[in-house]
C-alpha positions in Angstrom: 75.4 10.1 -75.3 75.1 6.8 -76.0 76.7 5.8 -79.9 75.8 2.8 -81.2 77.9 -0.4 -79.9 78.5 2.2 -76.7 80.8 0.7 -74.1 79.3 0.4 -70.4 82.3 2.0 -68.6 81.3 5.6 -68.9 78.2 5.2 -68.1 78.5 3.0 -64.9 81.0 5.4 -63.9 78.6 8.5 -64.0 75.8 6.5 -62.0 78.5 5.8 -59.7 79.6 9.2 -59.3 76.0 10.3 -59.5 75.0 7.9 -56.6 77.7 9.3 -53.9 76.7 12.5 -55.2 73.4 12.2 -54.1 74.3 10.4 -50.4 76.8 13.1 -50.1 74.3 16.0 -50.4 71.7 13.9 -48.3 74.4 13.8 -45.3 74.4 17.2 -45.7 71.3 18.6 -46.3 68.8 15.6 -45.6 67.3 16.7 -42.8 65.6 19.7 -44.3 65.0 18.0 -47.6 66.0 16.1 -50.5 68.3 17.4 -52.8 69.1 16.1 -56.6 73.2 17.4 -57.1 73.5 15.5 -60.8 70.4 14.7 -62.8 71.8 12.2 -65.0 69.6 11.3 -68.4 71.0 8.5 -70.8 70.7 9.9 -74.4 70.7 9.0 -77.9 70.8 11.0 -81.3 67.6 9.1 -82.6 65.3 8.8 -79.1 65.7 5.4 -78.9 67.2 2.2 -77.6 70.8 2.4 -78.2 72.4 -1.6 -78.6 76.1 -2.2 -76.5 79.0 -3.4 -77.1 78.2 -6.2 -75.9 75.2 -6.6 -76.9 73.1 -5.3 -74.5 70.0 -3.3 -76.1 69.5 -0.3 -73.6 66.7 2.5 -73.5 67.6 6.0 -73.0 65.6 8.9 -71.3 65.6 10.8 -74.8 66.6 12.4 -77.8 70.0 14.3 -78.3 69.1 17.2 -80.0 65.7 18.2 -77.4 68.3 18.2 -74.7 69.2 21.3 -72.6 72.5 20.3 -70.3 75.2 21.3 -68.1 77.4 19.1 -69.1 77.9 16.5 -72.1 79.7 12.7 -71.9 80.2 11.0 -75.3 80.8 7.6 -74.2 83.2 5.5 -76.3 82.2 3.3 -78.8 83.1 -0.1 -80.4 83.8 0.1 -84.0 85.8 -1.5 -86.6 88.8 1.0 -87.9 88.4 -0.4 -91.1 84.8 0.9 -91.4 85.8 4.7 -89.9 85.6 6.4 -93.3 82.8 5.3 -94.8 81.0 5.5 -91.3 81.7 8.7 -90.9 80.8 9.8 -94.0 77.0 8.5 -93.2 76.8 10.5 -90.4 76.6 14.0 -91.2 73.2 15.1 -90.2 73.6 12.8 -86.7 77.2 15.3 -86.2 75.6 18.3 -87.0 73.2 17.8 -84.3 75.9 16.7 -81.8 78.1 19.8 -82.8 75.1 22.0 -82.0 74.5 20.8 -78.8 77.8 20.6 -77.5 78.3 24.2 -78.7 75.6 25.0 -76.1 76.4 23.4 -73.4 78.5 24.5 -70.6 80.6 21.5 -70.5 81.8 18.8 -72.6 83.8 15.4 -72.5 84.5 12.9 -74.6 86.0 9.7 -74.5 87.8 6.8 -77.3 85.6 6.4 -79.8 83.8 9.9 -78.9 86.9 12.3 -79.6 86.4 11.7 -83.2 82.6 12.5 -83.0 83.4 15.5 -81.3 86.3 16.4 -83.7 83.9 15.7 -87.0 80.7 17.6 -85.3 83.4 20.5 -85.2 84.7 20.4 -82.1 88.6 21.0 -80.9 90.0 21.2 -84.3 93.5 22.2 -83.3 93.6 20.2 -80.4 95.1 18.3 -78.1 93.3 15.4 -77.8 94.1 11.9 -76.1 93.6 9.2 -78.6 94.3 5.4 -78.5 96.8 4.2 -80.8 94.3 2.7 -83.4 92.4 5.8 -83.3 95.2 7.9 -84.7 94.3 7.7 -88.2 90.9 8.8 -87.6 91.4 11.8 -85.4 94.0 13.4 -88.2 91.5 12.3 -91.1 92.0 15.8 -92.9 93.3 17.6 -90.0 96.1 19.0 -87.6 94.9 17.7 -84.3 97.1 18.2 -82.1 97.3 14.7 -79.7 98.7 14.7 -76.3 99.9 11.6 -75.0 101.0 12.3 -71.5 98.0 13.4 -69.7 95.3 10.8 -68.7 92.7 13.6 -69.7 92.9 16.5 -72.2 91.8 19.8 -72.3 90.8 21.2 -75.9 89.5 24.5 -76.0 85.4 23.2 -76.1 85.9 19.7 -74.3 88.2 17.3 -72.6 89.3 14.0 -73.5 90.7 10.8 -72.3 91.4 7.6 -74.9 89.6 4.9 -73.1 88.7 2.9 -69.5 91.8 3.6 -67.1 91.0 8.0 -67.9 87.5 7.6 -67.8 86.8 8.3 -63.6 89.0 11.1 -64.0 87.1 12.4 -67.0 83.8 12.0 -65.2 85.1 13.7 -62.4 86.7 16.8 -64.5 83.5 17.0 -66.1 81.5 17.0 -62.8 84.4 19.8 -62.0 83.3 22.1 -64.9 79.2 21.5 -65.3 78.2 21.2 -61.4 80.7 23.0 -59.3 84.9 22.1 -58.0 83.7 21.4 -54.6 81.4 18.8 -55.2 84.1 16.9 -57.9 86.7 17.2 -55.1 84.8 15.5 -52.5 83.6 12.4 -55.2 87.4 12.8 -56.0 88.5 11.8 -52.3 85.8 9.8 -51.9 87.1 7.1 -54.9 90.5 7.7 -54.0 91.6 10.1 -57.9 93.6 12.7 -58.3 92.2 15.7 -59.1 94.0 19.0 -58.7 90.8 21.0 -57.8 91.4 22.3 -53.9 91.4 25.9 -54.1 91.5 26.5 -57.7 90.7 30.2 -58.4 87.0 29.7 -60.1 86.0 27.3 -57.1 83.6 29.1 -54.6 84.6 27.4 -51.5 88.4 27.9 -52.2 90.7 30.3 -49.6 94.1 30.8 -50.2 96.4 28.8 -48.4 98.7 30.8 -47.1 101.4 28.3 -45.5 101.0 24.2 -46.3 99.4 22.5 -42.9 98.8 19.1 -43.1 96.5 18.9 -39.9 94.5 21.9 -41.3 94.5 20.5 -44.3 93.2 17.3 -42.8 90.6 19.7 -40.8 89.5 21.2 -43.8 88.8 17.7 -45.4 86.7 16.9 -42.7 84.8 20.3 -42.0 83.9 20.3 -45.9 82.4 17.0 -46.2 79.8 17.9 -43.7 79.9 21.9 -43.1 76.1 22.3 -42.4 76.3 20.1 -40.1 77.3 21.9 -36.5 80.9 21.7 -34.9 81.7 21.8 -31.4 85.5 22.6 -32.0 87.0 20.8 -29.0 86.0 17.4 -30.3 87.0 18.4 -33.5 90.2 19.3 -32.0 90.4 16.4 -29.9 90.2 13.7 -33.0 92.7 15.8 -34.7 95.1 14.9 -31.7 95.6 18.7 -31.2 93.6 21.3 -28.7 91.1 23.6 -29.5 93.9 26.4 -29.4 96.1 25.0 -31.4 93.9 24.3 -34.3 92.6 27.9 -34.1 96.4 28.7 -34.1 97.5 26.7 -37.2 94.4 27.7 -38.7 95.0 31.4 -38.8 98.6 30.4 -40.0 97.4 28.8 -43.2 94.6 30.4 -44.6 94.3 33.1 -41.9 90.5 32.4 -40.7 89.9 30.6 -37.7 87.6 27.2 -38.0 84.3 28.3 -37.2 84.9 31.4 -39.9 86.5 28.7 -42.6 82.7 26.7 -42.2 81.1 29.7 -42.2 82.9 30.4 -45.7 81.8 27.4 -46.7 78.0 27.7 -45.6 77.8 31.2 -47.5 79.9 29.8 -51.0 77.1 26.9 -50.6 74.2 29.3 -50.1 75.8 31.6 -53.1 75.6 28.7 -55.4 72.0 27.5 -54.7 70.7 30.8 -55.3 72.3 30.7 -58.4 71.2 27.6 -59.6 68.3 26.8 -58.1 64.7 28.9 -57.2 64.3 27.7 -53.9 63.3 30.0 -51.2 66.1 31.8 -49.2 65.0 30.3 -46.0 64.9 26.9 -47.0 68.4 27.5 -48.5 69.3 29.3 -45.1 68.4 25.9 -43.2 70.0 23.7 -45.8 73.1 25.0 -45.0 72.9 25.3 -41.2 70.9 28.5 -40.5 68.0 27.7 -39.2 67.2 31.6 -38.2 66.4 33.0 -41.7 66.9 36.4 -40.6 70.4 36.0 -38.8 71.7 34.1 -42.6 70.4 37.0 -44.4 72.1 39.8 -42.1 75.3 37.9 -42.1 75.1 37.1 -46.0 74.8 40.9 -46.9 77.7 41.5 -44.2 80.0 38.7 -46.1 78.8 39.0 -49.1 78.1 42.5 -49.8 73.9 42.5 -50.5 71.0 40.4 -49.6 70.5 36.9 -51.1 67.5 38.4 -53.0 69.5 40.9 -54.6 72.8 38.5 -54.8 70.4 35.8 -56.8 68.7 38.9 -59.3 72.1 40.1 -59.8 73.5 36.3 -61.1 70.5 35.8 -62.8 70.2 39.3 -65.2 74.1 38.4 -65.7 73.2 34.9 -66.9 70.2 35.5 -68.6 71.0 39.2 -70.5 67.7 41.1 -71.7 
């Protein structure tokens, strides 16, 4: 969401990450069909264009109240701290809309002055939140909101926050982690050199249990994750890591309890499960996208590994997500 006087930094970071995500998806799945991993919409409270902090007028894609979102990013904006109380008092209707949309959205992230808007809209009242020094008074306006100055991105009960520009790349990645997948956020974090502790978190479908840390296996896993839909020549792959296929297989088994090929299969099936839940693509197309040209083989493998057919998995997931 773009408030009046918004700063471009957050929007440009999200645009860059969305473009990187599309390039990654094209590399993984492009031979099968185009895949859009992140659909980025610019929204305003009125649906009309918004004047940015630098004076540029920006057209938006729609009005916030009508949006159905997986993730919401409230951009930082420029405002004179002296007029905060009067300005906020005049925003009751807009803040009610923001609160309603945020509460029905899976993940919310706010930067800079956007943190104040989230609090005024009724989110994260107890904190903790991130705050620039000049915003502390506005954040604590009639509230006992805890402020955490020690972390770049601070997690409250119902939204993520950062104090300003320095934390916006990590804030955007954390939003993608929650709204899309931890796997995609991890790929993007590695591509921009950002620190994001999401590898092998319990809610990441791509995660595995690390039994013994191993630098070579970690490097190999990153490479496999970046191209798991493509065929793997184990001998050439091991040579690129400076080890023999036998040594690589032994180290994989010791580190994560499975072979390189089994790890690739794990990633393919995790990706298939994600697409079965999040898209309406036919099973045959999903099979081809994750690397299996033979749909019957894919369905048999899926049932053996997951415990049910792809169709049954999709139907059950939808019943859980949309109970009658």
